[in-house]
C-alpha positions as CSV (number, residue, x, y, z in Angstrom):
1,M,105.2,79.2,99.6
2,N,102.9,76.2,99.0
3,K,99.2,75.8,99.5
4,P,98.3,75.5,103.2
5,N,98.1,71.9,104.7
6,S,94.7,72.7,106.2
7,E,91.7,74.6,104.7
8,P,92.7,78.2,104.0
9,G,91.2,80.9,106.2
10,F,90.7,83.3,103.3
11,L,90.9,83.4,99.5
12,L,92.5,85.8,97.1
13,H,91.4,86.4,93.6
14,K,94.2,88.2,91.8
15,R,97.7,89.5,92.6
16,G,97.5,93.2,93.5
17,D,94.1,92.7,95.3
18,M,93.9,94.8,98.5
19,V,91.3,92.5,100.1
20,G,90.7,88.8,100.6
21,V,87.5,86.9,101.4
22,A,87.1,84.9,104.6
23,A,86.5,81.2,103.8
24,R,85.2,80.6,107.3
25,D,84.5,82.8,110.4
26,L,87.9,84.1,111.4
27,E,89.2,85.4,114.8
28,P,92.0,87.9,115.5
29,G,95.5,86.5,115.2
30,Q,97.5,84.8,112.4
31,V,95.6,83.3,109.5
32,E,96.8,81.8,106.3
33,G,95.1,82.2,102.9
34,C,95.7,81.3,99.3
35,Y,95.0,82.4,95.7
36,L,92.3,80.6,93.8
37,S,94.9,79.7,91.2
38,G,98.5,79.0,91.9
39,E,100.4,77.6,94.9
40,E,101.3,80.8,96.8
41,T,100.0,81.3,100.3
42,V,99.7,84.6,102.3
43,V,99.8,85.0,106.0
44,I,98.0,87.9,107.7
45,E,97.7,89.0,111.3
46,L,94.0,89.8,111.7
47,N,93.1,92.7,114.0
48,H,89.4,91.9,114.2
49,S,86.9,89.0,113.7
50,V,85.9,88.6,110.1
51,P,82.7,86.6,109.3
52,L,82.5,84.0,106.5
53,G,82.3,85.7,103.1
54,H,83.4,89.1,104.4
55,K,86.6,91.0,103.4
56,L,89.9,91.5,105.2
57,A,92.6,94.0,104.3
58,L,95.8,92.6,102.8
59,T,97.5,96.0,102.9
60,D,97.0,99.4,104.5
61,I,94.4,101.4,102.6
62,R,94.2,105.2,103.0
63,E,90.9,107.0,103.4
64,G,89.7,108.0,100.0
65,A,91.6,105.3,98.1
66,D,90.0,102.8,95.7
67,V,89.7,99.2,97.1
68,I,90.8,96.6,94.5
69,E,89.4,93.1,94.4
70,Y,89.3,90.8,91.3
71,G,91.8,93.2,89.8
72,Q,89.1,95.9,89.7
73,R,87.9,98.8,91.8
74,V,85.1,97.5,94.0
75,A,84.9,100.1,96.7
76,H,86.1,103.4,98.0
77,A,87.7,103.6,101.5
78,T,85.6,106.0,103.8
79,A,88.1,105.6,106.7
80,P,91.8,104.5,107.0
81,I,92.1,100.7,106.9
82,S,95.1,98.9,108.3
83,K,96.4,95.6,107.1
84,G,94.5,92.9,108.9
85,D,91.4,95.0,109.5
86,Y,87.8,93.8,108.8
87,V,86.6,95.6,105.6
88,H,82.9,96.3,105.5
89,T,80.3,99.1,105.4
90,H,81.9,100.8,108.4
91,N,85.0,101.7,106.4
92,V,84.2,101.3,102.7
93,R,81.4,102.3,100.3
94,S,80.7,100.1,97.3
95,A,82.0,101.6,94.0
96,R,78.7,100.7,92.4
97,W,76.7,102.8,94.9
98,Q,79.4,105.5,95.6
99,T,77.2,108.4,94.3
100,S,74.0,107.1,95.9
101,V,72.5,109.1,98.7
102,A,70.9,106.0,100.3
């Protein structure tokens, strides 16, 4: 697929990433995103609103699984996450702070 004709709804960093980043406030429904490099687009059906700069799931993520972004482990899923879900503190814990008790 080619880059979207309008501004993308979300951005992807690397192939294999499990989450994308909202490029604007997004509402439930179909949204198109693109990779920072390359021409490929990705279409996702959002299940929830996702604020600008926050993450959305590109794939199902099981509870306890690592969450990959930038090609690296960035978080740990604390609940099951479905493709198209809003990904934030209610369902992930930062990999950096995973052992913190705060």
